[in-house]
All heavy atoms as a GROMACS GRO file, in nm:
protein
  607
    1ASN      N    1   4.102  -1.076  -0.378
    1ASN     CA    2   4.017  -1.074  -0.494
    1ASN      C    3   3.892  -0.994  -0.467
    1ASN      O    4   3.818  -1.022  -0.374
    1ASN     CB    5   3.977  -1.216  -0.534
    1ASN     CG    6   4.094  -1.298  -0.580
    1ASN    OD1    7   4.190  -1.245  -0.630
    1ASN    ND2    8   4.086  -1.429  -0.562
    2GLU      N    9   3.869  -0.895  -0.547
    2GLU     CA   10   3.750  -0.814  -0.534
    2GLU      C   11   3.650  -0.851  -0.642
    2GLU      O   12   3.687  -0.884  -0.753
    2GLU     CB   13   3.784  -0.666  -0.546
    2GLU     CG   14   3.858  -0.612  -0.427
    2GLU     CD   15   3.878  -0.462  -0.435
    2GLU    OE1   16   3.799  -0.394  -0.503
    2GLU    OE2   17   3.971  -0.413  -0.371
    3VAL      N   18   3.524  -0.844  -0.606
    3VAL     CA   19   3.417  -0.870  -0.700
    3VAL      C   20   3.337  -0.742  -0.716
    3VAL      O   21   3.297  -0.681  -0.616
    3VAL     CB   22   3.325  -0.984  -0.650
    3VAL    CG1   23   3.208  -1.003  -0.745
    3VAL    CG2   24   3.404  -1.112  -0.634
    4LEU      N   25   3.318  -0.699  -0.837
    4LEU     CA   26   3.240  -0.579  -0.864
    4LEU      C   27   3.096  -0.619  -0.890
    4LEU      O   28   3.067  -0.698  -0.979
    4LEU     CB   29   3.297  -0.504  -0.984
    4LEU     CG   30   3.222  -0.378  -1.026
    4LEU    CD1   31   3.223  -0.275  -0.914
    4LEU    CD2   32   3.283  -0.320  -1.151
    5VAL      N   33   3.007  -0.566  -0.810
    5VAL     CA   34   2.864  -0.593  -0.826
    5VAL      C   35   2.795  -0.459  -0.850
    5VAL      O   36   2.811  -0.367  -0.772
    5VAL     CB   37   2.805  -0.661  -0.701
    5VAL    CG1   38   2.657  -0.684  -0.718
    5VAL    CG2   39   2.877  -0.791  -0.672
    6LEU      N   40   2.722  -0.451  -0.958
    6LEU     CA   41   2.651  -0.328  -0.990
    6LEU      C   42   2.504  -0.345  -0.958
    6LEU      O   43   2.439  -0.438  -1.007
    6LEU     CB   44   2.669  -0.292  -1.138
    6LEU     CG   45   2.813  -0.267  -1.182
    6LEU    CD1   46   2.818  -0.245  -1.333
    6LEU    CD2   47   2.872  -0.149  -1.109
    7VAL      N   48   2.453  -0.258  -0.876
    7VAL     CA   49   2.312  -0.259  -0.839
    7VAL      C   50   2.261  -0.117  -0.857
    7VAL      O   51   2.317  -0.023  -0.802
    7VAL     CB   52   2.292  -0.304  -0.693
    7VAL    CG1   53   2.146  -0.306  -0.657
    7VAL    CG2   54   2.355  -0.441  -0.671
    8SER      N   55   2.156  -0.102  -0.934
    8SER     CA   56   2.104   0.032  -0.958
    8SER      C   57   2.011   0.076  -0.847
    8SER      O   58   1.958  -0.005  -0.770
    8SER     CB   59   2.027   0.035  -1.091
    8SER     OG   60   1.905  -0.034  -1.077
    9ALA      N   61   1.991   0.206  -0.837
    9ALA     CA   62   1.896   0.261  -0.741
    9ALA      C   63   1.757   0.203  -0.766
    9ALA      O   64   1.685   0.172  -0.672
    9ALA     CB   65   1.894   0.413  -0.748
   10THR      N   66   1.721   0.185  -0.891
   10THR     CA   67   1.590   0.129  -0.926
   10THR      C   68   1.574  -0.011  -0.866
   10THR      O   69   1.469  -0.045  -0.813
   10THR     CB   70   1.572   0.124  -1.079
   10THR    OG1   71   1.584   0.257  -1.130
   10THR    CG2   72   1.437   0.066  -1.118
   11GLU      N   73   1.679  -0.091  -0.874
   11GLU     CA   74   1.673  -0.226  -0.818
   11GLU      C   75   1.659  -0.222  -0.666
   11GLU      O   76   1.583  -0.299  -0.608
   11GLU     CB   77   1.798  -0.306  -0.858
   11GLU     CG   78   1.801  -0.338  -1.007
   11GLU     CD   79   1.935  -0.390  -1.053
   11GLU    OE1   80   2.040  -0.334  -1.013
   11GLU    OE2   81   1.935  -0.486  -1.131
   12ILE      N   82   1.730  -0.132  -0.603
   12ILE     CA   83   1.721  -0.118  -0.458
   12ILE      C   84   1.580  -0.074  -0.418
   12ILE      O   85   1.521  -0.129  -0.324
   12ILE     CB   86   1.826  -0.017  -0.407
   12ILE    CG1   87   1.966  -0.076  -0.424
   12ILE    CG2   88   1.800   0.019  -0.260
   12ILE    CD1   89   2.076   0.024  -0.403
   13LEU      N   90   1.524   0.023  -0.489
   13LEU     CA   91   1.391   0.072  -0.457
   13LEU      C   92   1.287  -0.037  -0.481
   13LEU      O   93   1.190  -0.049  -0.405
   13LEU     CB   94   1.360   0.197  -0.538
   13LEU     CG   95   1.455   0.315  -0.512
   13LEU    CD1   96   1.424   0.430  -0.606
   13LEU    CD2   97   1.452   0.360  -0.368
   14SER      N   98   1.307  -0.120  -0.581
   14SER     CA   99   1.217  -0.231  -0.607
   14SER      C  100   1.224  -0.333  -0.493
   14SER      O  101   1.120  -0.384  -0.448
   14SER     CB  102   1.252  -0.299  -0.740
   14SER     OG  103   1.170  -0.410  -0.762
   15LEU      N  104   1.341  -0.362  -0.445
   15LEU     CA  105   1.355  -0.453  -0.331
   15LEU      C  106   1.281  -0.398  -0.210
   15LEU      O  107   1.213  -0.472  -0.138
   15LEU     CB  108   1.503  -0.474  -0.297
   15LEU     CG  109   1.586  -0.555  -0.395
   15LEU    CD1  110   1.733  -0.549  -0.357
   15LEU    CD2  111   1.538  -0.699  -0.402
   16ALA      N  112   1.294  -0.268  -0.187
   16ALA     CA  113   1.227  -0.206  -0.073
   16ALA      C  114   1.076  -0.215  -0.085
   16ALA      O  115   1.006  -0.250   0.010
   16ALA     CB  116   1.270  -0.060  -0.060
   17SER      N  117   1.022  -0.185  -0.203
   17SER     CA  118   0.877  -0.186  -0.219
   17SER      C  119   0.819  -0.327  -0.216
   17SER      O  120   0.700  -0.346  -0.188
   17SER     CB  121   0.835  -0.116  -0.348
   17SER     OG  122   0.875  -0.188  -0.461
   18ASN      N  123   0.903  -0.427  -0.239
   18ASN     CA  124   0.858  -0.567  -0.238
   18ASN      C  125   0.896  -0.640  -0.110
   18ASN      O  126   0.898  -0.763  -0.106
   18ASN     CB  127   0.912  -0.641  -0.361
   18ASN     CG  128   0.846  -0.593  -0.487
   18ASN    OD1  129   0.726  -0.602  -0.500
   18ASN    ND2  130   0.924  -0.539  -0.579
   19ASN      N  131   0.924  -0.564  -0.004
   19ASN     CA  132   0.951  -0.618   0.130
   19ASN      C  133   1.067  -0.717   0.130
   19ASN      O  134   1.063  -0.819   0.197
   19ASN     CB  135   0.825  -0.683   0.188
   19ASN     CG  136   0.830  -0.688   0.340
   19ASN    OD1  137   0.901  -0.610   0.403
   19ASN    ND2  138   0.754  -0.778   0.400
   20GLN      N  139   1.173  -0.686   0.058
   20GLN     CA  140   1.290  -0.772   0.049
   20GLN      C  141   1.402  -0.721   0.140
   20GLN      O  142   1.514  -0.695   0.097
   20GLN     CB  143   1.338  -0.780  -0.097
   20GLN     CG  144   1.236  -0.837  -0.192
   20GLN     CD  145   1.205  -0.981  -0.160
   20GLN    OE1  146   1.294  -1.063  -0.138
   20GLN    NE2  147   1.077  -1.014  -0.154
   21SER      N  148   1.370  -0.708   0.270
   21SER     CA  149   1.468  -0.654   0.364
   21SER      C  150   1.593  -0.740   0.374
   21SER      O  151   1.703  -0.688   0.392
   21SER     CB  152   1.406  -0.633   0.503
   21SER     OG  153   1.354  -0.753   0.553
   22GLU      N  154   1.580  -0.872   0.358
   22GLU     CA  155   1.697  -0.960   0.366
   22GLU      C  156   1.793  -0.932   0.250
   22GLU      O  157   1.915  -0.933   0.268
   22GLU     CB  158   1.655  -1.106   0.368
   22GLU     CG  159   1.592  -1.146   0.499
   22GLU     CD  160   1.466  -1.228   0.481
   22GLU    OE1  161   1.430  -1.260   0.366
   22GLU    OE2  162   1.402  -1.255   0.583
   23ALA      N  163   1.740  -0.908   0.132
   23ALA     CA  164   1.824  -0.877   0.017
   23ALA      C  165   1.895  -0.743   0.037
   23ALA      O  166   2.014  -0.729   0.007
   23ALA     CB  167   1.743  -0.875  -0.111
   24LEU      N  168   1.822  -0.644   0.091
   24LEU     CA  169   1.884  -0.514   0.119
   24LEU      C  170   1.993  -0.528   0.224
   24LEU      O  171   2.100  -0.469   0.214
   24LEU     CB  172   1.778  -0.414   0.166
   24LEU     CG  173   1.674  -0.374   0.061
   24LEU    CD1  174   1.562  -0.293   0.126
   24LEU    CD2  175   1.739  -0.296  -0.051
   25GLU      N  176   1.966  -0.609   0.325
   25GLU     CA  177   2.064  -0.632   0.431
   25GLU      C  178   2.190  -0.698   0.375
   25GLU      O  179   2.302  -0.663   0.410
   25GLU     CB  180   2.003  -0.718   0.540
   25GLU     CG  181   2.089  -0.732   0.662
   25GLU     CD  182   2.017  -0.803   0.776
   25GLU    OE1  183   1.896  -0.829   0.768
   25GLU    OE2  184   2.086  -0.833   0.875
   26ALA      N  185   2.171  -0.794   0.284
   26ALA     CA  186   2.285  -0.861   0.222
   26ALA      C  187   2.369  -0.763   0.141
   26ALA      O  188   2.492  -0.769   0.146
   26ALA     CB  189   2.237  -0.976   0.133
   27LEU      N  190   2.305  -0.673   0.069
   27LEU     CA  191   2.379  -0.573  -0.008
   27LEU      C  192   2.459  -0.483   0.084
   27LEU      O  193   2.575  -0.452   0.057
   27LEU     CB  194   2.283  -0.489  -0.093
   27LEU     CG  195   2.218  -0.559  -0.211
   27LEU    CD1  196   2.113  -0.469  -0.274
   27LEU    CD2  197   2.323  -0.601  -0.312
   28GLU      N  198   2.398  -0.438   0.192
   28GLU     CA  199   2.468  -0.353   0.288
   28GLU      C  200   2.585  -0.428   0.351
   28GLU      O  201   2.694  -0.372   0.366
   28GLU     CB  202   2.372  -0.305   0.397
   28GLU     CG  203   2.287  -0.187   0.358
   28GLU     CD  204   2.363  -0.056   0.348
   28GLU    OE1  205   2.442  -0.023   0.439
   28GLU    OE2  206   2.344   0.013   0.248
   29ALA      N  207   2.564  -0.554   0.388
   29ALA     CA  208   2.669  -0.633   0.452
   29ALA      C  209   2.789  -0.653   0.360
   29ALA      O  210   2.903  -0.657   0.406
   29ALA     CB  211   2.614  -0.767   0.497
   30LEU      N  212   2.762  -0.666   0.231
   30LEU     CA  213   2.870  -0.684   0.134
   30LEU      C  214   2.936  -0.551   0.097
   30LEU      O  215   3.033  -0.549   0.024
   30LEU     CB  216   2.816  -0.748   0.006
   30LEU     CG  217   2.772  -0.893   0.018
   30LEU    CD1  218   2.702  -0.937  -0.109
   30LEU    CD2  219   2.894  -0.981   0.046
   31ASP      N  220   2.882  -0.443   0.149
   31ASP     CA  221   2.932  -0.310   0.115
   31ASP      C  222   2.921  -0.286  -0.035
   31ASP      O  223   3.000  -0.214  -0.093
   31ASP     CB  224   3.076  -0.294   0.162
   31ASP     CG  225   3.098  -0.161   0.233
   31ASP    OD1  226   2.999  -0.091   0.260
   31ASP    OD2  227   3.215  -0.128   0.260
   32VAL      N  228   2.822  -0.350  -0.098
   32VAL     CA  229   2.801  -0.337  -0.242
   32VAL      C  230   2.750  -0.197  -0.274
   32VAL      O  231   2.791  -0.134  -0.370
   32VAL     CB  232   2.701  -0.443  -0.292
   32VAL    CG1  233   2.661  -0.418  -0.435
   32VAL    CG2  234   2.761  -0.581  -0.276
   33VAL      N  235   2.660  -0.150  -0.194
   33VAL     CA  236   2.596  -0.024  -0.223
   33VAL      C  237   2.545   0.035  -0.092
   33VAL      O  238   2.516  -0.037   0.002
   33VAL     CB  239   2.480  -0.043  -0.324
   33VAL    CG1  240   2.370  -0.127  -0.265
   33VAL    CG2  241   2.425   0.088  -0.372
   34LEU      N  242   2.537   0.164  -0.086
   34LEU     CA  243   2.480   0.228   0.031
   34LEU      C  244   2.332   0.248   0.006
   34LEU      O  245   2.291   0.338  -0.066
   34LEU     CB  246   2.552   0.360   0.060
   34LEU     CG  247   2.700   0.344   0.094
   34LEU    CD1  248   2.765   0.481   0.109
   34LEU    CD2  249   2.718   0.262   0.220
   35VAL      N  250   2.252   0.161   0.065
   35VAL     CA  251   2.108   0.161   0.042
   35VAL      C  252   2.047   0.295   0.081
   35VAL      O  253   1.956   0.344   0.016
   35VAL     CB  254   2.041   0.044   0.119
   35VAL    CG1  255   1.889   0.052   0.111
   35VAL    CG2  256   2.090  -0.089   0.064
   36HIS      N  257   2.101   0.358   0.184
   36HIS     CA  258   2.043   0.485   0.228
   36HIS      C  259   2.063   0.598   0.127
   36HIS      O  260   2.000   0.701   0.137
   36HIS     CB  261   2.095   0.525   0.366
   36HIS     CG  262   2.239   0.566   0.370
   36HIS    ND1  263   2.340   0.475   0.381
   36HIS    CD2  264   2.296   0.686   0.363
   36HIS    CE1  265   2.455   0.540   0.380
   36HIS    NE2  266   2.432   0.668   0.369
   37GLN      N  267   2.148   0.579   0.028
   37GLN     CA  268   2.168   0.682  -0.073
   37GLN      C  269   2.085   0.661  -0.198
   37GLN      O  270   2.082   0.748  -0.285
   37GLN     CB  271   2.316   0.690  -0.112
   37GLN     CG  272   2.402   0.746  -0.002
   37GLN     CD  273   2.546   0.762  -0.046
   37GLN    OE1  274   2.589   0.706  -0.145
   37GLN    NE2  275   2.621   0.839   0.030
   38ALA      N  276   2.018   0.549  -0.210
   38ALA     CA  277   1.938   0.520  -0.330
   38ALA      C  278   1.818   0.615  -0.338
   38ALA      O  279   1.745   0.631  -0.241
   38ALA     CB  280   1.890   0.376  -0.329
   39ARG      N  281   1.801   0.679  -0.451
   39ARG     CA  282   1.689   0.771  -0.474
   39ARG      C  283   1.637   0.753  -0.616
   39ARG      O  284   1.712   0.718  -0.706
   39ARG     CB  285   1.734   0.918  -0.463
   39ARG     CG  286   1.802   0.958  -0.336
   39ARG     CD  287   1.703   0.999  -0.230
   39ARG     NE  288   1.764   1.066  -0.118
   39ARG     CZ  289   1.833   1.007  -0.021
   39ARG    NH1  290   1.856   0.879  -0.026
   39ARG    NH2  291   1.882   1.075   0.080
   40ASP      N  292   1.508   0.783  -0.636
   40ASP     CA  293   1.457   0.786  -0.772
   40ASP      C  294   1.470   0.928  -0.825
   40ASP      O  295   1.526   1.016  -0.759
   40ASP     CB  296   1.313   0.732  -0.780
   40ASP     CG  297   1.210   0.821  -0.712
   40ASP    OD1  298   1.241   0.936  -0.671
   40ASP    OD2  299   1.095   0.775  -0.698
   41LYS      N  300   1.420   0.953  -0.944
   41LYS     CA  301   1.438   1.086  -1.005
   41LYS      C  302   1.365   1.195  -0.930
   41LYS      O  303   1.390   1.313  -0.952
   41LYS     CB  304   1.396   1.083  -1.152
   41LYS     CG  305   1.249   1.058  -1.176
   41LYS     CD  306   1.219   1.054  -1.325
   41LYS     CE  307   1.072   1.029  -1.350
   41LYS     NZ  308   1.041   1.024  -1.492
   42TYR      N  309   1.275   1.159  -0.839
   42TYR     CA  310   1.201   1.257  -0.760
   42TYR      C  311   1.257   1.273  -0.619
   42TYR      O  312   1.203   1.348  -0.539
   42TYR     CB  313   1.053   1.219  -0.752
   42TYR     CG  314   0.988   1.208  -0.887
   42TYR    CD1  315   0.951   1.085  -0.938
   42TYR    CD2  316   0.967   1.321  -0.966
   42TYR    CE1  317   0.893   1.074  -1.063
   42TYR    CE2  318   0.910   1.311  -1.091
   42TYR     CZ  319   0.873   1.188  -1.139
   42TYR     OH  320   0.816   1.177  -1.264
   43GLY      N  321   1.360   1.198  -0.588
   43GLY     CA  322   1.420   1.206  -0.456
   43GLY      C  323   1.361   1.110  -0.355
   43GLY      O  324   1.398   1.114  -0.238
   44SER      N  325   1.270   1.024  -0.398
   44SER     CA  326   1.212   0.927  -0.306
   44SER      C  327   1.318   0.823  -0.267
   44SER      O  328   1.395   0.778  -0.351
   44SER     CB  329   1.093   0.857  -0.369
   44SER     OG  330   0.988   0.948  -0.392
   45THR      N  331   1.317   0.786  -0.140
   45THR     CA  332   1.414   0.690  -0.087
   45THR      C  333   1.356   0.549  -0.084
   45THR      O  334   1.238   0.529  -0.110
   45THR     CB  335   1.454   0.729   0.056
   45THR    OG1  336   1.338   0.715   0.140
   45THR    CG2  337   1.506   0.871   0.064
   46ALA      N  338   1.439   0.454  -0.045
   46ALA     CA  339   1.392   0.317  -0.027
   46ALA      C  340   1.283   0.314   0.080
   46ALA      O  341   1.190   0.234   0.071
   46ALA     CB  342   1.508   0.226   0.013
   47LEU      N  343   1.291   0.403   0.178
   47LEU     CA  344   1.188   0.409   0.282
   47LEU      C  345   1.054   0.453   0.224
   47LEU      O  346   0.950   0.399   0.261
   47LEU     CB  347   1.231   0.501   0.396
   47LEU     CG  348   1.138   0.508   0.516
   47LEU    CD1  349   1.118   0.370   0.578
   47LEU    CD2  350   1.193   0.606   0.618
   48HIS      N  351   1.054   0.549   0.132
   48HIS     CA  352   0.931   0.588   0.064
   48HIS      C  353   0.868   0.467  -0.006
   48HIS      O  354   0.748   0.444   0.003
   48HIS     CB  355   0.958   0.695  -0.044
   48HIS     CG  356   0.984   0.831   0.008
   48HIS    ND1  357   1.111   0.875   0.034
   48HIS    CD2  358   0.902   0.935   0.035
   48HIS    CE1  359   1.106   1.001   0.075
   48HIS    NE2  360   0.979   1.038   0.078
   49TYR      N  361   0.951   0.390  -0.075
   49TYR     CA  362   0.901   0.275  -0.150
   49TYR      C  363   0.851   0.166  -0.057
   49TYR      O  364   0.747   0.104  -0.083
   49TYR     CB  365   1.010   0.221  -0.243
   49TYR     CG  366   1.019   0.299  -0.372
   49TYR    CD1  367   1.076   0.425  -0.377
   49TYR    CD2  368   0.969   0.245  -0.490
   49TYR    CE1  369   1.082   0.497  -0.495
   49TYR    CE2  370   0.975   0.316  -0.609
   49TYR     CZ  371   1.032   0.442  -0.611
   49TYR     OH  372   1.038   0.513  -0.728
   50ALA      N  373   0.924   0.139   0.050
   50ALA     CA  374   0.881   0.036   0.144
   50ALA      C  375   0.750   0.075   0.211
   50ALA      O  376   0.658  -0.006   0.221
   50ALA     CB  377   0.989   0.013   0.249
   51ALA      N  378   0.739   0.200   0.253
   51ALA     CA  379   0.615   0.247   0.318
   51ALA      C  380   0.500   0.243   0.219
   51ALA      O  381   0.389   0.200   0.252
   51ALA     CB  382   0.635   0.387   0.374
   52GLY      N  383   0.524   0.287   0.097
   52GLY     CA  384   0.419   0.287  -0.005
   52GLY      C  385   0.373   0.148  -0.042
   52GLY      O  386   0.258   0.127  -0.080
   53GLY      N  387   0.463   0.050  -0.028
   53GLY     CA  388   0.429  -0.088  -0.060
   53GLY      C  389   0.378  -0.166   0.060
   53GLY      O  390   0.352  -0.285   0.051
   54GLY      N  391   0.366  -0.098   0.175
   54GLY     CA  392   0.318  -0.165   0.295
   54GLY      C  393   0.415  -0.268   0.351
   54GLY      O  394   0.374  -0.362   0.418
   55ALA      N  395   0.543  -0.248   0.327
   55ALA     CA  396   0.646  -0.344   0.367
   55ALA      C  397   0.700  -0.308   0.506
   55ALA      O  398   0.805  -0.246   0.520
   55ALA     CB  399   0.758  -0.345   0.263
   56LEU      N  400   0.628  -0.348   0.609
   56LEU     CA  401   0.660  -0.310   0.746
   56LEU      C  402   0.799  -0.356   0.789
   56LEU      O  403   0.876  -0.279   0.844
   56LEU     CB  404   0.555  -0.363   0.843
   56LEU     CG  405   0.578  -0.330   0.991
   56LEU    CD1  406   0.581  -0.180   1.013
   56LEU    CD2  407   0.471  -0.394   1.076
   57ALA      N  408   0.833  -0.482   0.763
   57ALA     CA  409   0.964  -0.534   0.804
   57ALA      C  410   1.077  -0.455   0.737
   57ALA      O  411   1.178  -0.424   0.800
   57ALA     CB  412   0.976  -0.682   0.771
   58THR      N  413   1.058  -0.422   0.611
   58THR     CA  414   1.159  -0.345   0.540
   58THR      C  415   1.167  -0.203   0.593
   58THR      O  416   1.276  -0.148   0.608
   58THR     CB  417   1.132  -0.346   0.388
   58THR    OG1  418   1.135  -0.482   0.345
   58THR    CG2  419   1.235  -0.266   0.311
   59CYS      N  420   1.054  -0.142   0.626
   59CYS     CA  421   1.054  -0.008   0.687
   59CYS      C  422   1.134  -0.010   0.817
   59CYS      O  423   1.217   0.078   0.842
   59CYS     CB  424   0.912   0.040   0.715
   59CYS     SG  425   0.819   0.089   0.571
   60GLN      N  426   1.109  -0.111   0.900
   60GLN     CA  427   1.181  -0.122   1.027
   60GLN      C  428   1.330  -0.138   1.004
   60GLN      O  429   1.411  -0.073   1.071
   60GLN     CB  430   1.125  -0.239   1.108
   60GLN     CG  431   0.986  -0.213   1.157
   60GLN     CD  432   0.922  -0.335   1.221
   60GLN    OE1  433   0.952  -0.448   1.185
   60GLN    NE2  434   0.833  -0.311   1.315
   61TYR      N  435   1.368  -0.221   0.908
   61TYR     CA  436   1.509  -0.239   0.877
   61TYR      C  437   1.572  -0.108   0.828
   61TYR      O  438   1.679  -0.069   0.874
   61TYR     CB  439   1.526  -0.349   0.771
   61TYR     CG  440   1.664  -0.353   0.712
   61TYR    CD1  441   1.770  -0.403   0.786
   61TYR    CD2  442   1.689  -0.304   0.586
   61TYR    CE1  443   1.898  -0.405   0.734
   61TYR    CE2  444   1.816  -0.306   0.532
   61TYR     CZ  445   1.921  -0.356   0.607
   61TYR     OH  446   2.048  -0.355   0.555
   62LEU      N  447   1.503  -0.040   0.737
   62LEU     CA  448   1.557   0.085   0.682
   62LEU      C  449   1.569   0.194   0.787
   62LEU      O  450   1.663   0.273   0.787
   62LEU     CB  451   1.471   0.132   0.565
   62LEU     CG  452   1.475   0.041   0.441
   62LEU    CD1  453   1.367   0.083   0.341
   62LEU    CD2  454   1.612   0.044   0.376
   63LEU      N  455   1.475   0.200   0.879
   63LEU     CA  456   1.478   0.301   0.986
   63LEU      C  457   1.583   0.268   1.092
   63LEU      O  458   1.661   0.356   1.132
   63LEU     CB  459   1.341   0.314   1.052
   63LEU     CG  460   1.235   0.385   0.971
   63LEU    CD1  461   1.097   0.363   1.033
   63LEU    CD2  462   1.266   0.534   0.962
   64HIS      N  463   1.586   0.145   1.138
   64HIS     CA  464   1.667   0.110   1.254
   64HIS      C  465   1.808   0.064   1.221
   64HIS      O  466   1.900   0.087   1.299
   64HIS     CB  467   1.596   0.005   1.339
   64HIS     CG  468   1.462   0.052   1.388
   64HIS    ND1  469   1.448   0.154   1.480
   64HIS    CD2  470   1.338   0.013   1.356
   64HIS    CE1  471   1.320   0.175   1.503
   64HIS    NE2  472   1.250   0.092   1.428
   65THR      N  473   1.827   0.000   1.107
   65THR     CA  474   1.959  -0.051   1.072
   65THR      C  475   2.031   0.038   0.972
   65THR      O  476   2.146   0.075   0.993
   65THR     CB  477   1.948  -0.195   1.016
   65THR    OG1  478   1.881  -0.276   1.114
   65THR    CG2  479   2.084  -0.254   0.987
   66VAL      N  480   1.962   0.074   0.866
   66VAL     CA  481   2.024   0.160   0.763
   66VAL      C  482   2.023   0.306   0.808
   66VAL      O  483   2.106   0.384   0.767
   66VAL     CB  484   1.952   0.142   0.628
   66VAL    CG1  485   2.011   0.232   0.521
   66VAL    CG2  486   1.960  -0.003   0.583
   67ALA      N  487   1.929   0.340   0.895
   67ALA     CA  488   1.916   0.474   0.950
   67ALA      C  489   1.878   0.579   0.845
   67ALA      O  490   1.933   0.689   0.842
   67ALA     CB  491   2.041   0.516   1.026
   68ILE      N  492   1.784   0.543   0.758
   68ILE     CA  493   1.732   0.641   0.663
   68ILE      C  494   1.650   0.743   0.740
   68ILE      O  495   1.568   0.708   0.824
   68ILE     CB  496   1.647   0.574   0.554
   68ILE    CG1  497   1.736   0.489   0.462
   68ILE    CG2  498   1.571   0.678   0.471
   68ILE    CD1  499   1.663   0.421   0.350
   69ASP      N  500   1.672   0.868   0.711
   69ASP     CA  501   1.601   0.977   0.777
   69ASP      C  502   1.456   0.981   0.727
   69ASP      O  503   1.432   1.006   0.609
   69ASP     CB  504   1.671   1.108   0.746
   69ASP     CG  505   1.610   1.229   0.813
   69ASP    OD1  506   1.506   1.216   0.880
   69ASP    OD2  507   1.667   1.338   0.799
   70PRO      N  508   1.358   0.959   0.815
   70PRO     CA  509   1.219   0.958   0.772
   70PRO      C  510   1.164   1.095   0.735
   70PRO      O  511   1.056   1.105   0.677
   70PRO     CB  512   1.144   0.900   0.892
   70PRO     CG  513   1.230   0.932   1.008
   70PRO     CD  514   1.371   0.928   0.957
   71SER      N  515   1.240   1.200   0.763
   71SER     CA  516   1.193   1.334   0.730
   71SER      C  517   1.232   1.379   0.589
   71SER      O  518   1.194   1.487   0.545
   71SER     CB  519   1.244   1.437   0.832
   71SER     OG  520   1.384   1.452   0.821
   72ILE      N  521   1.307   1.296   0.516
   72ILE     CA  522   1.344   1.329   0.378
   72ILE      C  523   1.217   1.330   0.293
   72ILE      O  524   1.138   1.237   0.296
   72ILE     CB  525   1.443   1.227   0.320
   72ILE    CG1  526   1.575   1.234   0.396
   72ILE    CG2  527   1.466   1.251   0.170
   72ILE    CD1  528   1.674   1.125   0.359
   73SER      N  529   1.198   1.438   0.219
   73SER     CA  530   1.079   1.447   0.135
   73SER      C  531   1.116   1.433  -0.012
   73SER      O  532   1.227   1.465  -0.053
   73SER     CB  533   1.007   1.580   0.158
   73SER     OG  534   1.090   1.688   0.124
   74SER      N  535   1.021   1.381  -0.089
   74SER     CA  536   1.043   1.370  -0.233
   74SER      C  537   1.018   1.505  -0.297
   74SER      O  538   0.941   1.585  -0.247
   74SER     CB  539   0.953   1.262  -0.294
   74SER     OG  540   0.818   1.291  -0.270
   75SER      N  541   1.084   1.529  -0.407
   75SER     CA  542   1.076   1.660  -0.471
   75SER      C  543   0.948   1.681  -0.551
   75SER      O  544   0.908   1.794  -0.574
   75SER     CB  545   1.197   1.683  -0.562
   75SER     OG  546   1.198   1.588  -0.666
   76ASN      N  547   0.883   1.572  -0.592
   76ASN     CA  548   0.764   1.589  -0.676
   76ASN      C  549   0.641   1.627  -0.596
   76ASN      O  550   0.553   1.695  -0.647
   76ASN     CB  551   0.738   1.465  -0.762
   76ASN     CG  552   0.698   1.344  -0.680
   76ASN    OD1  553   0.739   1.328  -0.566
   76ASN    ND2  554   0.619   1.257  -0.740
   77ASN      N  555   0.633   1.585  -0.470
   77ASN     CA  556   0.513   1.621  -0.392
   77ASN      C  557   0.546   1.666  -0.250
   77ASN      O  558   0.455   1.702  -0.176
   77ASN     CB  559   0.413   1.505  -0.389
   77ASN     CG  560   0.468   1.380  -0.325
   77ASN    OD1  561   0.569   1.383  -0.256
   77ASN    ND2  562   0.403   1.268  -0.348
   78GLY      N  563   0.670   1.664  -0.213
   78GLY     CA  564   0.711   1.712  -0.081
   78GLY      C  565   0.675   1.620   0.033
   78GLY      O  566   0.691   1.655   0.149
   79ARG      N  567   0.628   1.501   0.004
   79ARG     CA  568   0.586   1.408   0.109
   79ARG      C  569   0.704   1.328   0.162
   79ARG      O  570   0.793   1.290   0.088
   79ARG     CB  571   0.480   1.312   0.056
   79ARG     CG  572   0.350   1.380   0.028
   79ARG     CD  573   0.246   1.280  -0.008
   79ARG     NE  574   0.118   1.349  -0.027
   79ARG     CZ  575   0.004   1.289  -0.034
   79ARG    NH1  576  -0.002   1.158  -0.029
   79ARG    NH2  577  -0.107   1.357  -0.050
   80THR      N  578   0.698   1.302   0.291
   80THR     CA  579   0.794   1.212   0.352
   80THR      C  580   0.738   1.071   0.344
   80THR      O  581   0.624   1.050   0.306
   80THR     CB  582   0.820   1.249   0.499
   80THR    OG1  583   0.701   1.222   0.575
   80THR    CG2  584   0.858   1.396   0.513
   81ALA      N  585   0.817   0.975   0.387
   81ALA     CA  586   0.771   0.836   0.388
   81ALA      C  587   0.658   0.816   0.489
   81ALA      O  588   0.587   0.718   0.483
   81ALA     CB  589   0.887   0.743   0.422
   82LEU      N  590   0.642   0.910   0.579
   82LEU     CA  591   0.538   0.899   0.683
   82LEU      C  592   0.402   0.946   0.634
   82LEU      O  593   0.303   0.929   0.704
   82LEU     CB  594   0.580   0.978   0.807
   82LEU     CG  595   0.714   0.938   0.867
   82LEU    CD1  596   0.752   1.031   0.982
   82LEU    CD2  597   0.713   0.794   0.912
   83HIS      N  598   0.394   1.006   0.517
   83HIS     CA  599   0.265   1.057   0.467
   83HIS      C  600   0.196   0.957   0.379
   83HIS      O  601   0.245   0.897   0.295
   83HIS     CB  602   0.285   1.187   0.388
   83HIS     CG  603   0.317   1.301   0.476
   83HIS    ND1  604   0.443   1.348   0.494
   83HIS    CD2  605   0.238   1.378   0.555
   83HIS    CE1  606   0.441   1.450   0.578
   83HIS    NE2  607   0.318   1.468   0.616
   0.00000   0.00000   0.00000
């Protein structure tokens, strides 16, 4: 029995900015969605949102477990999550 769960990129980015690393981890574990592929219309990743929201635990999870590339820049301002 398969269960279809729909999670939007917006929801993933919101979880990241609100330091919800456990929820992101649960989504990854269920293979519901690939968190590292979530982007907003400007190309910002979950790491951009976590860093912008000061969510240190989520940043660590996204960097070390999800392996989001910190050098990815957003298209609207060219900034990486490190800026």
